[in-house]
N, C-alpha and C positions, 0 to 999 in steps of 0.2 A: 151879516147876521151872526150873532154870537152863538157858538156851539156849546150847549150846556151838558153834553154827554161826558161822562167820566171816562177818562182813558185808563183802561185796566192794563196792568203789566202783562207781558207775554206769559203764557202758561209754561210752567216748568216741566221739563221732561222727566219722567220717572226712570230712575236708574236702579235696577233691581238689586245691585250689589250694596246699595245704601241700606237695604233692609236685611242684610246678611251679616253673619259673624265672620271675622277674618282672623286667621292665624298669621300674625305678622312675621313669624320666623319662617314658616313653610310657604307663606304668601298664597294661602288657599282660602276659599270662601266656603262657609257652611250655612245650612238652613237653620241650624239649631245653636243654642248657646253652648259653646265648646268648653266653657268652665263648669256649667251645671251638668252637662251630659257627657258620658264617655264616648258615645257614638250615636249613630242614627238609630240603632236598635233600642238604645236606652230612651231616646227621645220619643220614639213611636210605640213604646210598650203599651200605653193605654189605648192605642188605636190599632187593634189587630187587623182591621180591614186594609191597612197599609203595609202589613208585613210582607217581606219579599222573598223570592226564591233564593235558597242557599243560606238563609239566616239561621243561626243557632237558636233553638227554642228549648226552654227548660220545663220539664214536667213538674208541676207544683202540687199534684194530688187532687183527689175528688172524693166526696162523701157519697154514700148511697142515696141520700136525699137529692143531691145535685144530679146524680145520674138518672134518677127516676123522673126528674123535672126537665131534663134536657130534651131537645128535639130528637125525633126518631131517626133523623138523618145521621146523627152522630153515633160513633162506636163508643164502647166503654173503654176509656183509656187505661183503666186498672189492669186490663188483660194484656197490655202491650208495653207499658212503660214502667220505669223504676223511678221512684220519687227523687227529685233533685238532679237527675241525669239530663244531659243535653243531647238533643236530636237535631235534625235538619229539615227544612222545608223543601219539598220537591218542586213546588210551584208557588207563585204569589198567592196570597190568601184570596179566596173567592167569595163573593157576596151572592147569596141566594135569597129569593123572595119566598117566604113561607106563606102560602095561600091560606093555611089553616089559622095561623096566628096573625096573619095580615101584617107582617113586618119582615124586615130583612135580617138574615143571619149570616154569619161568617163561618166558613169551613176551612180547615187546614189539611193539606196533603203532606204527610210525613214520609221522608225518604226511607225506602225499605218496606213501607206498609201501604203503598198506593193501591195494591191489588185487593185490599180488604175494605177500604172506605175512607171516610173523612172524620176529623176530630174537632172537638169544641175548643176554641181558643181560650175559653174561661179557665182552662186547666193548664195553661202554659204562660210563660213570660219570656221576654227577650232582654231582660235586664242583665247588665254585666255582673252585678253582685246578686247572689242568690238570696231569695227571701224565705227559703225552706232549708231544713236540715238535709244535707246530701251525703252524710257519712253512714251509708247503709251497708250492712254486712252482705257478702255474697251469698246467694241462695241457688241451690240446684233446682231448676224448674223442669228441665227436660229429663224426666225420670228414666226413660228407656231410649237412649240415643241410637238411632238407626245406623247401619254400617255406612250408608251413603248419605250425603248431604240432603236434608229434608227438602221436599218440593216447596217452591216459593209460595204456594197457596195452601199449604197444609197446616194442621194444628201444631205439628212438631216445629215448624218454622217459627210460628208465633212464640212458642215456648223458648226456642233458642234465641230469638230476637230479644225477648225480655231478659233472659238469663245473661246475655252479653251486653245488656243495655244498648242494643242497636249496633254493636261493633261488627256484627256479621255483615252489615250493609255499609257501615262507615258513614261519613258525612260530607264527602267531597263532591258527590253527585256525578263525577266524571268516571266512575268505576262501575263495573258490573258487580252485582251482589255476589259475595263469596270470593271475589278475585284475590283479595289480600287477607283472607281469613283462614287460619290453620285449624280446621275442624278437629282433627285427631289430636293435635297438640293441645287444644282447648280442653278436650275430654280428659286427657292425661293429667293436666295441671290442676283442674278443678275437682277431681274426684280421687278418692283413695283407691288403691289397687283392688280392694275387695268390692268396690262399687263399679268397677269397669264392666261394661257389657261383655258378653261371651266372645263376640267377634274381635274385640280389642285385646282381650287376654290371649286369645289364640294367635293374634298377629304379633304380639310381643314375644310369646314363646317361640314363634317361628324365627323371629329376628335373633334370638339368643342362640340358635343352633349354629354350630361351626360351619363355615362355608366349605362346599365341596368343589369349588372352582380350583383348577390347577394353576398355580402362579406362573407367570411368564418369566422366562429366563432373562437375566439382565444382559444388556448389550455389552460386548467386550470392547466396543469402541468408546473411548472416552469422549467427553463433550468437546474437549479441545481439538480432537482429531475428526470430529463428525463431518465437517465440511471438506475434509481432505479426501474422503472416500468418494470414488467416482459415482457409485450408485446412490449416494446420499446427497451429494452436492447438486442442488437444482440449477446451478449456474454452469455446469459442465455440459 
């Protein structure tokens, strides 16, 4: 009996690398077009729900109308960020379901500000090239600097964070806040002497006073003879 069934070719196995872009020099594969995009951050800029921990994010500004219309879950970014400056994500972007609006929203956790709340990704970008003007003159925001570093949950901390464009916390995620920040040095450099707080002026005046310490007498033993002395030579 004649077999009328059509013999189909065997199914081809899908090889995921065929759908990826390859750097022939580095011999590495990428999910995105490496000619069109500088990196993964550039590629996923339109999709904030895919933004990842440690990524640099740039603040692009917000209007009062935008703030008024955003979800109550978000903080007002204007109180914390400087236009055009780069910050870092503490965690991957998080998706929340808004029962009131009946839709999902994305929240960002910014390094150095996790203790205050979440931010709206609409006011940030992950592009390599900035889309906003970033040449902003420095402004003194912390008007009355305390003698000690501000508490991490205080209003003074927020002011210092914005004044330094987040430099008090850094962006490496592997350091504790303030670890590599010279607080007193920052106050000295960014303010005129007449703008110094009283405690800093007093500290500087104290440093100018001559030392009352008695200088130690120099050793009469030369360096070349040091190890020839019985009491000095650790090998005797």
